[in-house]
C-alpha positions in Angstrom: 0.0 -0.2 0.2 1.1 3.6 -0.7 1.1 6.6 1.4 -2.7 7.7 1.2 -4.0 4.2 0.5 -2.9 3.7 -3.0 -1.6 0.6 -4.4 2.4 0.9 -4.9 3.1 -0.8 -8.1 6.5 -3.2 -7.7 7.7 -6.0 -9.9 6.9 -9.7 -9.3 9.8 -11.8 -9.6 7.4 -14.5 -10.3 5.6 -13.1 -13.1 6.9 -14.0 -16.4 5.4 -10.8 -18.0 7.2 -8.6 -15.5 10.6 -10.3 -15.4 10.1 -10.4 -19.1 9.9 -6.1 -18.8 12.6 -6.1 -16.7 15.0 -8.0 -19.0 13.7 -5.7 -22.1 14.2 -2.4 -19.7 17.5 -3.8 -18.6 19.1 -4.3 -22.0 17.6 -1.1 -23.5 19.7 0.7 -20.2 22.8 -0.9 -21.1 22.3 -0.7 -24.7 22.2 3.4 -24.2 25.5 2.7 -21.4 27.3 1.2 -24.7 26.3 3.8 -26.7 28.0 6.2 -24.4 31.2 4.0 -23.5 29.5 3.8 -20.1 30.9 1.1 -18.1 29.5 1.2 -14.3 25.8 2.1 -14.4 25.0 5.2 -12.8 28.1 6.6 -14.1 25.9 8.3 -17.0 24.6 11.3 -15.7 21.6 12.3 -17.6 22.8 10.6 -20.8 20.2 7.6 -20.5 17.9 9.2 -17.7 14.5 8.0 -19.7 15.4 4.1 -20.2 17.2 4.0 -16.4 13.8 5.2 -15.1 11.9 2.4 -17.2 14.9 0.1 -15.9 14.4 1.2 -12.2 10.3 1.1 -12.2 10.3 -2.4 -14.2 13.0 -4.4 -11.5 13.2 -4.9 -8.4 16.2 -3.5 -6.2 18.1 -6.4 -5.7 17.9 -7.4 -9.4 18.9 -4.1 -10.4 22.3 -4.3 -8.1 22.8 -7.9 -9.2 22.6 -6.7 -12.9 24.7 -4.0 -11.9 27.6 -5.6 -10.7 27.5 -8.0 -13.5 28.1 -5.7 -16.0 31.0 -4.3 -14.2 32.4 -7.5 -13.3 32.2 -8.8 -17.2 33.8 -6.0 -18.4 36.6 -6.5 -16.1 36.9 -10.2 -17.1 37.2 -8.7 -20.7 40.1 -7.2 -19.9 41.5 -10.2 -18.0 40.6 -12.2 -20.7 42.4 -10.3 -23.4 45.7 -9.5 -20.7 45.9 -13.6 -20.8 45.2 -13.8 -24.3 48.6 -11.7 -25.4 50.8 -13.6 -22.6 49.3 -16.5 -24.0 50.5 -15.3 -27.6 53.8 -14.1 -26.8 54.7 -17.4 -24.8 54.1 -19.1 -28.1 56.3 -17.0 -30.1 
């Protein structure tokens, strides 16, 4: 319930439709971040404000925290994997 008897809408993670809306809004937000060359969600300022608002509306807070951390970790892993490939290539030569 909201403050004055109104119902607040929170995403239901058990609902397939709500999960799908969350994933679609996450993908749109992350695509906007990619277009702005921003890795860490929240560092974009006002660049992706409209899609970020939809993302925060359609996803549970715990999911947002998880997705945002995974995005940063995935980017870090890309750097580590690239470095490992470079080292492996130099050893083969």
